[in-house]
Structure formats: C-alpha cells, structure tokens
PATOR-72093 format. One record per atom (N, C-alpha, C, CB): x, y, z. Coordinates in steps of 0.05 Angstrom, whole numbers, plus 5000, padded with zeros to 4 digits. Glycine has a CB too. Example, Ala and Ser with C-alpha at 12.3 -4.5 7.8 and 13.67 -1.06 7.14 Angstrom:
! residues 2
526448865156 524649105156 526449345156 522649115181 525749555142 527349795143 525850015157 528249885114 
//
This chain:
! residues 424
707044214173 707144364198 704444494203 709444574196 702644354216 699944464221 699344464251 697844294206 697344614258 696444624286 693444634286 697644864301 692144514305 689244514307 688444764323 688244254320 686644914312 685645154326 683845064349 684245344307 684045194372 682345124395 679345154388 682945304419 677844944394 674944954389 674144904361 673945214398 675944834343 675244774315 676544524306 676145014297 675644424283 676944184271 678744254249 674743994262 679144514243 680744604221 683644614229 679844874210 685444604210 688244614215 689544844199 689644354210 691544964210 693045174196 696045104197 692545454207 697545164177 700445134179 701545334199 701845184151 703645254213 704845434233 707745484226 704645324261 708545734223 711345804216 713145824241 711446054201 712145754264 713745794288 715945584290 711945774313 715445324285 717645124287 719745174265 716544844284 722245124272 724345174252 724244994228 727045144266 723144744232 722944564209 721244674187 721844294219 719344844193 717644974172 719345104151 715845174185 721745214158 723345374140 725545214126 724645594156 725544954131 727544784118 726444654092 728544564137 723944704086 722644584063 723044744038 719644554068 722344644014 722544803990 720945063992 721544633966 722045273981 720845533984 717945543973 722545753971 717345393952 714645383941 712645283962 714545213916 713445083977 711744983998 711345194020 712844724010 713445324028 713345524048 711445754039 716145644055 711845844015 710146064005 707245994004 711146153977 706645743996 703845653995 702645654023 703745373983 704145574043 703045574070 702745864081 704845414089 704646034074 704346314083 701946454071 706946474075 701246384047 698746494034 696346394049 698646414004 696346134057 694046034073 693746194098 694545734080 695946264111 695746414136 694846704131 698546424149 695746824109 694847104104 691847114098 696447214080 690846904086 688046894078 686246804101 687546714055 687346684122 685846584145 685446804166 687246334157 683446764184 683246954206 685746954223 680746884224 686347174236 688647194254 688446974275 688847474267 690546814278 690346564294 692546544315 690346324277 691946414337 693946364358 694946074353 692646394386 697546044348 698645794340 700745694361 699945814313 701145434361 702945314381 705845364375 702345024384 707445354396 710345384393 711545114384 711645474419 713945124375 715544884371 716144764398 718144954356 715944494399 716544354424 719444394432 715844054422 719844474457 722544514467 723844244473 722544704492 726144184462 727443924468 728143894497 730043904451 728043644506 728743584534 731643674539 728343284540 731943804562 734643894569 735344174559 736643704559 733444304544 734044564533 734344774554 731844644513 732844734577 733144924599 731045144599 735745054598 729045124581 726845324580 724145184583 726945494554 722245324594 719545214597 718045244571 718045344620 716245044566 714545064542 712645294544 713044794538 712545464523 710845694524 708045634513 712045924508 706445844514 703545814507 703045864478 701945994524 705045924462 704545984434 704246284429 702045844424 703446354405 703346644398 701246694376 706046734388 700246934375 698647024352 700547064329 697047294359 700046944307 701746954283 700647154264 702046674270 702047374260 701147594243 702647584217 701547874258 701247554195 702547524169 701647734148 701947254158 699647894154 698648094135 700148354139 695648134138 700848474117 702448724116 701148944133 702848814088 698649004129 697349224143 697249174173 694549264132 696748924181 696748864210 699448924223 695948564214 701548854208 704248904219 704749204222 706448774202 703849354202 704149644204 702749754228 703149784178 700249664232 698549774254 699849694281 695749664252 700749454284 701949374309 704549524315 702549064309 706249564294 708749694297 708449984306 710349684271 706150104298 705650384305 704450414332 703850514284 703950194346 702650204372 704250064393 699750084370 706650164399 708450024419 707350034447 711150154418 705550214454 704450214481 702849964487 702650464485 701449864467 699849614471 701449374463 697249624454 703249394443 704749164434 707749224441 704449124403 708449124464 711049184477 713249014467 710849164507 715649134467 718148984460 719648884484 719949164443 718748974508 720448934532 720348654544 719549134553 718648484533 718448214544 720048004528 715548124546 721448104508 723047924491 722447954462 722547634499 724347874445 724047914416 723547654401 726448054405 723947424415 723247164403 720947044418 725746984402 719746844406 717446724419 718146574444 716046524399 720546454445 721346324470 721846524492 723946164465 720946454516 721446624539 724246574550 719246584561 725946774549 728746744557 728946754587 730446944543 730846614599 731346634628 732546914634 733146414637 732346994659 733347264667 736347314660 733047304696 737947104661 740847144656 741347224627 742346894662 739447184609 739747264582 739847574579 737447164565 738547704598 738348004595 741048134597 736548114617 742948004611 745648124613 746948164586 747447944631 746547974568 747847984542 745948064519 749147714536 743447984522 741548024499 739348214505 740447754491 739648374526 737548564534 738048844523 737248574564 738748864498 739449124487 736949294482 741049094461 737249524469 735049704465 732849594447 736049964454 733449394432 731449274415 729249134432 732649064395 729949074457 728148944476 727349134498 729348694487 727149394491 726249604510 723949754499 728649794518 722349874516 720250064508 721150344515 717549994521 719750534504 720250814512 719250844541 718751014493 720551034556 722351234547 725351154546 722051474565 726050934560 728950864560 729850794532 729450634579 728250654517 729050594489 729650844474 726850434475 727951044476 728351294461 730951434469 725951484465 731551424495 733951564504 736451414494 734051574535 736451154496 738750994486 739051024455 738550704493 736751014441 736951044412 737951314404 734150994400 737251524419 738251784413 741251794415 736951994431 742351674436 745251674440 746551514417 746051544467 745551284412 746751114391 746451244364 745450834391 744351384359 743851514332 746051714327 741151644332 747251824348 749352014344 751751894330 750152134370 751951634331 754151494317 753451434288 754751234331 751051494279 750251454252 749751714238 747751274250 751451914244 751252174231 752152154202 752952384247 751452354186 752452344158 755452324156 751552594144 756952454174 759852434173 760752154179 761052634194 759652024200 760451754206 759651564184 759051664232 757251594173 756451414151 758151454126 753451474144 758951704121 760751754098 763351604101 761252054095 764451614126 766951464131 766551164128 768051534159 764351064138 763750784136 763450694107 761250714151 762150864091 761650794063 764350774047 759850994050 766250944054 768850914042 770150654049 770751154051 769750574074 770750314083 769350084069 770550284112 766750104064 765249894050 766449844023 762349974047 767050054008 768250013981 770949883982 768450293967 772649974001 775249854003 775049554011 776950004025 773349494030 773149214039 771949034017 771449204064 769949134002 768848983980 770948903960 766549133967 772649103953 774849043934 776748833945 776349303928 777448853971 779348663983 778148383983 780048744011 775548363989 774148103989 774247973962 771248133999 773748133941 773748013914 776647943906 772648223893 778548103915 781448033911 782047753920 783248233925 781047673943 781747423955 780547183941 780947423984 778347223927 777046993913 777446993883 774146983919 778347223872 778247273843 779747053827 779547533837 782046963836 783546773820 782646483824 786446793828 780846423843 780046153848 778046043827 778746133875 776146213819 774146113800 771745993814 775245913781 771845963840 769645853855 769945933885 769345543852 767745913899 767845983928 765345893941 768346293932 765345903968 762945883984 762046173987 763345734012 760046263973 759346543972 758646663999 757046583952 757546504016 756746604043 759246654060 754846414057 760846444063 763146464080 765246654069 764346184085 765746644043 767946794031 767247074023 768946644007 764647134019 763847394009 761747524027 762847373981 759347404027 757047544040 757547594070 754647374037 758847414084 759147444113 761447644120 759747174126 763347664102 765747814109 765348114109 767947744090 763848214090 763548504088 762148624112 762048574063 759748544119 758448674142 759848624168 755548574144 761148394171 762648344196 764848544200 763748054196 766348594179 768548784180 767549064185 770148774154 765349144172 764349414176 763349464204 762149474155 761849274215 760849294242 763149304262 758949064249 765149134259 767349134278 768949394275 769148894272 769349504251 770649764248 769049984262 770949834219 766349974259 764650174272 764950174302 761750114265 765349934314 765549914343 768449914352 764249664352 770349934335 773149944343 774249674351 773450134365 773149454340 774149184347 776549124329 771848974343 778749034339 781048974323 780548744303 783448914340 781948764280 781648554259 782348274269 783448624236 784048264289 784848004299 782547854312 787048034319 780347984318 778047864331 775747804312 777048044353 776147844286 773947804267 772947514267 774847884239 774747324266 773947044265 772546974291 776346864260 773547074313 772247024339 769347124339 773947154362 768947364330 766347484330 764447334311 766447784321 765547254288 763947104268 762946834280 765747044243 764746694293 763946434305 761846474326 766446294317 762146674344 760246704366 757546804356 761346904386 757446974335 754847054325 753446824311 755147294305 754946644299 753646404287 752246244308 755746244272 753546214332 752246064353 749746204363 754246034377 749846464366 747546614377 745046594358 748246904381 745446624332 743146614314 742746334303 743546814292 744646164306 744245894295 744245684317 746445824276 743245764341 743445574364 741845324359 742345714389 739745344342 738145104337 739144944314 735345184331 741445024302 742544884279 744944714288 743445084257 744844454282 746944274292 749744344281 746343994285 749944494259 752544574249 753944754269 752344704222 752444924282 753645124300 753545034330 752145384297 751444884337 751244774364 750544484362 749144934382 752544304360 752044024356 750343884378 754643874352 750743974403 749343844425 746743994430 751143854450 744443874421 741844004423 740944024452 739843854407 742143864470 741343874498 742744084514 741743604511 744644224501 746244424516 746144694501 749144334519 743944754488 743745004472 743845244490 741145004456 742545234513 742445464531 745245544540 740745404556 746845344547 749645394555 751245514532 751045144565 750845414508 752245514484 751545804480 751545354460 749045884482 748146154478 749346344499 745146174479 749246264524 750246424546 753346454544 749546314573 754646244536 757546254533 758346444510 758745974527 756946424487 757546594465 757046884472 755946514440 754746934485 754147204493 756147314513 751347224505 756947154532 758847234552 761547294540 759147024573 762347134520 764947184508 764947434491 765746944490 762747494477 762647744462 762547984481 760147744444 761047954503 761048164523 763748214534 759048104545 765248004540 767948034550 769748184531 769147764556 769548114505 771148264485 770348554485 770748134458 767748614486 766948894485 767749044509 763848904481 767748914533 768549044557 771449124555 768148864581 773148954544 775949024540 776349264522 777548784530 774849264500 774949484481 773949744494 773349424455 771749724508 770549964521 772550074541 767849894534 773749904557 775750004577 777950154564 776849764593 778750074540 780950214527 780150474515 782150034505 777450534514 776450774501 775650994520 774050704484 775850934546 775051134566 776751384563 775251024595 775451614561 776751874558 778351884532 778551934581 777751714513 779151704488 777951904468 779251434476 779351934445 778552114424 778251974397 780452354422 778351714397 778151564372 775451614360 778651264376 775251584333 772851644318 771351384313 773451794292 770451254335 768851014331 766551024351 770550754336 764550844347 762150854362 762550784391 760050674350 764350604397 764850524425 766050754441 766850284426 767850904429 768951144443 766651334450 771051284425 764851384430 762651564435 760851454458 761051604410 760151194457 758351084476 759551074505 757550804468 762051004507 763250974533 763551244547 765950834531 763551454532 763751724544 761251884543 765951874530 758951744535 756351884533 754851844559 754751774510 752651994562 750851974585 747951934576 751152224603 746451784592 743551754588 742251814615 742751474577 740452004615 739152084640 741152174661 737451854652 743352304652 745352404670 747252204680 744052534693 747051954670 748851744679 750451634655 747251514692 752851544661 754551414641 753251144634 757451384650 753451064609 752650804601 754450594615 752650764570 753350384624 754950164636 756250004614 753149994655 758249854622 759549674603 757549464593 762049544615 755749384611 753649194603 751849304582 752049104628 751149564585 749449694564 750949694537 748749984572 753449764538 754949774513 755449504501 757749914518 755949304518 756349034508 753848924495 757248854531 751548964508 749048864497 748349004470 746648894517 749049264468 748649394442 750549284421 749149704446 753049234429 754849114410 753848844400 757649074423 752848674418 751748414409 749348454390 750848254434 747648644397 745448704378 746548794351 743648934390 748448974351 749449084326 750948874309 751349314331 752548714323 754148514308 752348284298 756348414326 750148234313 748248024304 746448144282 746647924327 745148374288 743248484269 744648594244 741648704282 746948734249 748248864227 749948674210 749949084237 750948464222 752648274208 751048054196 754748164227 749647904212 748247664202 746047734182 747047514226 744547944187 742247994169 743248104142 740348194182 745148274142 746248374117 747548154101 748248604121 748947974115 750247754101 748147574088 751947584121 745847534101 743747374089 742447504065 741647294110 742147764066 741047914043 742847884019 740548204050 745447914024 747347894001 747347603991 750247964010 747247404009 747147124000 744747053984 747346944024 742347123994 739947073979 739947233953 737447143996 741147473954 741247633929 742547483906 742647893934 744847353911 746147203889 744346973879 748847093898 742946843897 741146633889 738946743871 739946483913 737746973879 735547083863 736547163836 734347323878 738947283834 740047363809 740747133791 742547533813 741646913803 742246673788 739646553776 743646463805 737546553792 735046433783 733546613764 733346373807 734246863763 732847053746 734747203728 731147253763 735947073708 738047203691 737047453677 739047013671 734447473671 733447713658 733647953677 730447673649 733047913703 733248123722 736248203727 731948053748 737948003727 740748053730 741748223707 742347783731 740848163683 741748323659 740848613661 740648193634 738448653671 737448923675 739149083694 734548923685 739948953716 741549093736 744349143726 741648923762 745548943713 748348973704 748549183682 749348703694 746349223667 746349423646 746349703657 743949373627 745449743681 745350003694 745649963724 742650153687 748149913732 748649833759 747750043780 751649783763 748450293775 747650503794 744650573791 749350753790 743650603767 740950683763 738950483774 740450723734 739450223770 737650013779 738249933808 737749773760 740650003817 741549903843 739649963866 744150023849 738450193867 736750273890 734350083892 735850563887 732950043869 730549873870 731349583873 728849913845 733649503861 734549223863 735149153892 736949183845 736449323906 737049263934 734549233951 738849483946 732549413946 730049393961 728649133955 728249633954 728849043930 727548793923 728948553936 727448763892 731548563938 732948353952 732148333981 736048393950 732048573994 731248574022 728348484026 731548864034 726548554007 723748464009 723548164008 722148593986 724748043988 724447753985 726147604006 725347673957 728447704012 730147564031 729047584059 733047674030 728047824067 726947864094 728747734114 724047764096 731247824118 733147684135 732147624163 735647844137 730547804175 729347744201 726547644195 729248004220 726047384199 723447264192 721147384208 723646964195 721647414234 719447524251 720647664274 717547294261 719047824288 719847954313 717347944331 720748254308 717947884357 715747864376 715048124389 716547664398 712448154395 711448354413 709748214435 709848574398 709248354457 707648244478 705348444485 709248194504 702948344486 700548514491 700548614519 697948354484 700148874523 700148984550 697349014562 701449254549 695248994546 692549024556 690648864537 691649324558 688348784548 686448644531 685648824508 683948554548 685548704484 684948874460 683648694438 687449014450 681848814423 680748684399 682448784376 677748744394 683648604361 685348674339 685048484316 688348694348 684548584292 684348414268 682448184271 687048304263 680248224286 678248014289 678947814312 677947864264 681147864326 682047684347 681747834374 684947584343 681147674395 681047784422 683647714436 678547674437 685447904438 688047864451 687847944480 690248014436 689347794497 689347854525 692147954534 688547604541 692148114555 694748214565 696547974571 694348384591 699047994562 700947774565 701247594541 700247614589 699347614523 699547444498 702047534482 697047474482 703247334469 705447394451 704347434423 707547164451 705547614408 704747664380 707247654363 703347944378 707247484343 709547454325 709047594298 710247154321 710547794292 710247944267 712047814246 711048244271 710847664228 712347524208 712847704183 710947264199 715147844184 715748034163 715947894136 718348174170 717147654135 717547514110 714847464097 719047264114 712847374113 710147324102 708847584092 708447194123 709147794107 707948054099 709248164074 708348264122 711748104069 713148204045 712348044020 716148184049 710547854024 709447704001 706347743999 710047404004 705347944013 702447994014 701448093987 701848194037 699547933976 698448003950 696848263951 696747783939 695948343974 694448593977 696148843972 693148604004 698748803975 700649033974 702549013950 702249043999 703448773943 705448733922 704248583898 707948593933 704548703875 703748563850 705648323845 703748753826 704448093840 706047853834 708247833855 707147863805 707547793880 709547833902 711847623902 708147813928 711447393889 713547193889 715647243867 712446923887 715147433850 716947493828 719147683837 715347613804 721547613830 723847793836 724048003814 726547623838 723548253821 723348463801 725148693810 720348563798 727448723797 729348933805 728449213799 732048883792 726349243784 725249503777 722649563793 724649523748 722049393813 719549433828 719449703840 719249213849 717249843836 716850113847 715050103871 715750303825 715150313887 713450333911 713650083928 710450383903 716050003933 716649753947 716449793977 719449643939 714049773988 713549834016 713949594034 710649944019 716249474031 716849234047 717449304076 719249084035 717349094093 717949124121 720448964128 715549044139 722248944109 724748794113 726548914134 726248774087 726249164140 727749294161 725949344186 728949564152 723749194187 721849234209 719649424201 723249334234 717549434217 715349614212 715949894221 712849514225 714250084214 714650354223 714350374253 712650544209 715650574264 715450604293 718150624306 713850384305 718250604332 720850654346 722950444341 720250664376 722250204331 724250004328 725049954299 723249744339 724350144281 725350114253 728450104254 724350354236 729549934237 732449874237 734150134235 733149684215 735750174255 737550414256 739650404234 738850434283 740450164227 742650134207 741650074179 744449914216 739150134173 738050074146 739650194124 735150154145 740350454127 741850594106 744550454101 742250884113 745950384122 748550254119 748249984106 749950234146 746249834114 745749564103 745249584073 743349424117 743549774065 743049814036 745549874021 740950044032 747250034033 749750114019 751649874016 751150344035 751749714037 753549474036 752649284013 753549334063 750049244011 748949063991 749549173963 745849023994 749049433959 749549553933 752449543925 748549843932 754249623943 757049633937 758149353932 758649763961 757249153947 758348883943 757548773915 757248693964 755048813907 754248723880 755548893858 751248723877 755949143863 757249313843 760149213838 757349603852 761449143859 764249043857 764248773842 765449013885 762348603848 762148343835 761548373806 760048163848 759648543799 758948583771 761248693755 756548773769 762848853768 765148983754 767448783749 766149223770 767948613769 770348453768 769848153763 771948483793 767548053772 766847773767 764047763755 766947603794 763747873731 761047923720 759347683715 761248073695 760647443713 759047203708 758647023733 760347043686 759147133756 758846973781 755946883784 759747133806 755646623790 752946503794 753146303816 751946373767 750846253828 750646033847 750545773832 748146063866 752045573841 752145323826 750845093841 755045253821 749445153863 748044943878 746045083895 750044783895 744444923909 742345033926 743545173951 740444813936 742045373960 742845513985 742145324008 741345783988 744045294027 743545124050 742445304073 746244984060 739845264079 738545444098 739345404127 735545424095 739245614142 739645594171 737145474184 740345874183 737645304203 735345184217 734445384238 736144914231 732545554231 731645764248 728945874238 733645994250 727145944256 724746074248 724946374253 722345964264 727046464266 727446744272 729046894251 728846774299 731046764240 732746884219 732446724193 735746884228 731946864171 731846734145 734646714134 729946894125 736146524145 739046514140 739746314120 740446454166 742046364107 743346164089 746146124098 743146264059 746945874103 749545814114 751745784093 749445554131 750945654071 752945604050 751545634022 754145314053 753045724003 752045753976 754445733957 750446023972 754745503943 757045483924 756645663900 757345193914 758845783891 758745973869 761145933851 758546263879 760845993826 763145973807 763146223789 763045713790 765446273777 765846503759 768446463744 765946763776 768746613723 771246613708 773446743725 770946753680 775646593729 777746713746 778746983735 780146523749 779447163753 780547423745 782847493763 778347643747 784347683754 786647773771 785747923795 788547953754 787247873817 786648023842 787548313838 788047893866 
//
C-alpha cells in the first residue's frame, strides 16, 4: 500500500485504504514506522468503488507522530472537527444521523458537551459501575459451561452494548437491533456487514435512520419524565435557552452507541489476544488483578487503539511539522501509529501490563474532543477481565483475530476462545 509523493520519485505506505489494515500486524507496524520517520506527507485516499455515491476526495495529510497529534488536538481553531470525522466527505443527509457533537466546533460543541457531561456525574457513573459488574457476571454465566465461545460476539460486544443502552434508557428487547445497526455503521466497508459494495451509502443511511427512529420513540416517552437515565436528562435539558431537538438526541445516541459500544468491545477483544500471546504479562496481571489492573487497561487501550484515526480540517493556511497546509486540507490523526511512537514509548510494540507514564492517545488527543466516556470504558475493560480471571482463569484465544475491514476503526469481528468449563 504505497503512494507516490507529488514531485518526487519516492513512495510511502498509506494507511488510508482499508486493505492496509488486513495484513499481518508486523507488516503494518513496519509501515507505520516508515511514516513516523518520514516528513509529514499528503497521501491519496482509497479509491471509492463505483456506485458508492460519494465523490473521490483529494486525500489527506497523514499524521503519525505522537507530538504532532498533541499539538493539533490542542489547536481546534485551526484544525476543525466540523467538516467531518472521516476522510471521506459525507453527503449532507449524513448530518441528520451522524452530525453529533464529535463533528462540531466550539462554542456549540462546548454547550452540548456541558449538557451531556451532566449525565456522567460521579453518582451516575457509580450506578453504571454497579451495572457493569452485574452484567459481566451474567455474560460469563452464559458461556461458562460451554468451554468455548466466539469471544467478540459472546463476551466483548455484549458488555458495552448493554451498558450504553441502559445509560440511554433503551429497552433490552432492542439490544440485538442496536448491535446489528452499529455493525453496519462502522463496518460498512466489510462484506460481512454490508454484502453489496455498490449500495453502502444506502445501508449507512438506513442503519442511521433506524437507530434515530428508535431513539425518537424512547425520547418521546421521556418528556417530562423523572427516570434516572441520560435520555430523560437530555430531552428535558436546554442549550442556549432552547430544548434539544430529537435529532440532536438521536445523533448523540448514535455517537454514544457507536463510540461507547464498538470501541470498548474492540479493546476487550484485542486484550484477550494480547494476553494469550504474552502469558508472562497475563501471569503478572492475574497475580494482582486490582493492583496491576489500572496499568494493564491503559496498555490494552494503547496497543488496541480502537479508533485508528480521526479527521480534522484546516481552517487557514499554516506551516505545520515542515508541511505547508492550505485551508480546506484534510488532516488524519492516526492515533494507532502515534501510540507506537518510539520517541514516547520504550519498546512500543511490547505488551507491558506494568508500563508506567503511559501517555497514549487511545481516547483521542488532549483538547475539547477527548473521549467523554473514557472513565467508563476503562472500568468496563477492568471489570470484564476481573470476572474472567476469577471464573474462567485459563481462557485463551485459540485462533487468529478476524479484523474488521476498516481504516477508521481497529476492529476485530471474531475471536475463537476456549477455557475449562465452569458452573454458571
């Protein structure tokens, strides 16, 4: 996966096409190092298949160094989020479902985030954490007697999905529905989730519309309500003296159920693979589950980097990192590459559950768009592995992780696992 730089005969690997991420991880890491060591470069986009419904874009500046990502994240006035979060330019109708606060700049972003943050109070998080423990135990109950499972479908995906839906007041009867639609949204380029590559745009809009429809029904039932969930709070809140629209709430729900569900599920999934491949690190964690848990979770998030990249758009001509960027240029912040930066992390490809001063950007860079649910995600990962270590202590991955075909999400779709059967 290479691209020729304008005006030169040299070639660089490009992580923008999804095929780049379907190769062995050693090959991917070797190419990411080439990019970190090379001058900041503008690389071509993946070719859009005929019938996709989008115009071919001009490519993006690919940012892979840790310090560059920190500097860009701290400068949202020049590096805007409002033009989209992926390299592809979405059509206007996408904004109805996918135009949440993650794709806004201040001041409106700050106002919406302030309202939403009220749902992540210590009291609310405490209630959610109790639910995390209960759900983790129930999930292990369901697989304990089997002796084997698809770790992603049966374990990693179920915990964050349930927690996010509880947070938003979504009934349990809709969990499978939400799971299927989020798979389409983040796996639109993967034939397992969208078999017809010529109709991806329709699949995305349909999935977004169906999730929005569900959220509208839930929001309608919460008007003037007193339930202790985030939807009740949002539907009765005000921003700039106005009530949030159902479209605002629906787009936030889609953001939360995608970011909070899919990314945490991938961290848990990759976590089992890392522990299987590194039995010495697994032994360290299992010997002191709580004491090592904090650093172990950070290390899983660093290496997994569930969101591979996030886009920004340049608002004015600027010299940055030796590159001359122009207003309107796209900039792709490759968090996964930065989390392997040798300038910041000692032996960065090593999985080290005791790693200290782990300054990863797995939850995004510093600034207004740092992940609002980072604390909850950390807790879910820790509780899930604590439950597994306690009840299925010899659980291991028994085959390769099947990666999601995506350059945006570092996803894993399936991971076979086995363990000594135990009582539910």
